[in-house]
N, C-alpha and C positions, 0 to 999 in steps of 0.2 A: 534405807533401801532406795536405790535409784532404779527407775524403770526405763528400759530402752525397747522400743517397738521395732521388730525386725520385719514384720509383714509376713508374706507367704514363705514358708520353708520350702526351699528349692532343692534340697539334698546336699548342698554344700555352703549354705550361708549362715550356719550357726557358729558362734564364736568358739575358738579353740584355746585351750590352756596348755602351758608346759606342764606335763605330767611327770611327777617324781619317779625316778627309776630305782628299784624295780617296782612296777605296778602291774595290776591284773585287771583285765576287762570283765565286767559283769556280763552275763548273757543278755542278749538283746530281747526286748519285749516286742514280740511280733503280733501280727493279726491272729496267729494261732493261740495267743494268750487269751483271746476272747472266750475260750472254753471255760475260763474262770467265772464267766457269767452264769453258768449252770448252777453251781453251788450258791452263788449270791441270790439268784432268783428263788431257789429252794428254801433258803433261810428266810427270805422276805415272805414267801408263802406260808412257812411255818409260823412266822410272827403273826400273820393275819389269822391263822387258825387258833393260835394261843389267845389272841385278843377276842376272837369270836366266841370261843368256848369258856375261857377262864377269867376274862377281864370284863370290859364294858360292853362287848359286842361290837359288830362292825356293820355299818351301812355306808357303802361307797356310792357316791353319785357320779355317774360317768362323765357328765359335763364338767364337774369340778375336779374330777381326777385328771381330765385333760388340761384344765387350767393349771393344776399342780405340776403336770409333766412339762408344760410350756414354761412355767416359772422355774422349774429345775434346769431346763436348758438355758434360760436367760441368766441363771446364776453361774454359768461357766466362767465368765471373766472373774467373778469373785473367787471362784474355786482356784483359779490360777494365781490370783493375787495372794490368797492364803498360803499357797506354796511359797511364794516369794518372800513373805514376811518372816518365814522361818529361817532364811539364810542369814549369815552374820551381818551385823550392823555395818552399813557403809558399802555393802555389796551391790553390784549392778545385776539386776534381774532382767533377762531378755524375754520378751513375750513374742509369740509367733502363732501362725495358724497353719493347719494342713487340711487335707480333705477329711481327716478324722475329727478335727476340732482344734481347740486352742492348746498351746503348750507353753511351758516355762522352762528356762534353763538359767544357770548361774555358774560361773567359773570358780567361785570360792570353795575351797575344800572344807568339809565339815566332818565331825566324828560320825561313826556309824549310827549311834543312837539318835543323833539329831537328824540324820538323813532318813531314818525310819520314821521319826516323828513328822518331818516335813512332807513325807509321802502320804501319811494317813490323816494329818490335821484337817485338810479341806473336807474329807469324807466324814470325819467326826462332827464338824461344825454344820455342814450342809446336808448330811445324810443321816447320821446316827442320832444327833440331837432332835431333828424333827420327828424321827421314828419313835424316840422315847416319848415325846410329847403326844404323838399319835396314839400310843398305847393307852394313855390315860384320858383321852378325850371321850366323853360319853357318845354312844352311838347316835343319839338324837342330834348331835352337832355334825351331821354328815358332810356339810360343806367344808368345815375346817378339817375333818378327818380325811376327806378326799384330797384336798390340796396338800396337806402335810404328807400323806402317803405318796402322792405323785412326786413331790419335791425330793423326798427321801429316796424313792425308787430310782430316779434319774441320777442323783448324786452318788449313791452307793454303787449303782451299776456302772456308771461312767468312770469310776475309780479303779476298775479292774487292772489297768496298767500300773497304777500306783501300788496296788496290792502285789502284783507280780514282782515289782522292784523289791518289795519287802521280802517276798519268798526267796528271791535270789540272794538277798543279804543274809539269810540264815546260815549260809556256808562261809561267810566272811568272818574273820576273827573279830572279837568284841572291841579291841582297841584300834581297829582300822580307821583310816581316814578315807572319805569318799569324795571324788571330784569328777565333775562332768566336763567333758571336752568334746565339742562338736555334738554328734548324736550318740556318743558312747559315754558310759559311766565306768569309772575306774576306782579301784581301791588299792591302798598301800598301807604297810605297817607304819604306825605313828612313831 
């Protein structure tokens, strides 16, 4: 993987690829997609309830929960690099930032299943994995519990756009190839 820093996304400075014809554009992930945060937060609250009632119990320390939230935000570059490592070997991965945060793009076409995986991989590593560990940490270790939950909360919540891409891919044929060009995502039959 080669990494190329673009800097600030200005609306027209993302690299473009020649897209195979015929191809179809996936729906755009917009700020309205943030409504997906509601079920994400409800699931995380349900996990807190399950841990509190049926597992080890929960004691969250506000100070260390804040530390976890900050650590979660500091992990955003790692989140984007985890997207990048999922693209084919030898691909160039472009990193950029917007008012909403960091972003990654790559022009290499990938099978649908790989594109689904590269969308959820960072959330699994930086969100779900810490959440699983959190579930089994004894309540007496409130500092560790608080930090793990904060990291998990940020990384699962910040992945809502990635989850929306996966939802859009549900309507795409199983054998489709996915390719990014500029700010759009396309699919075509392999």
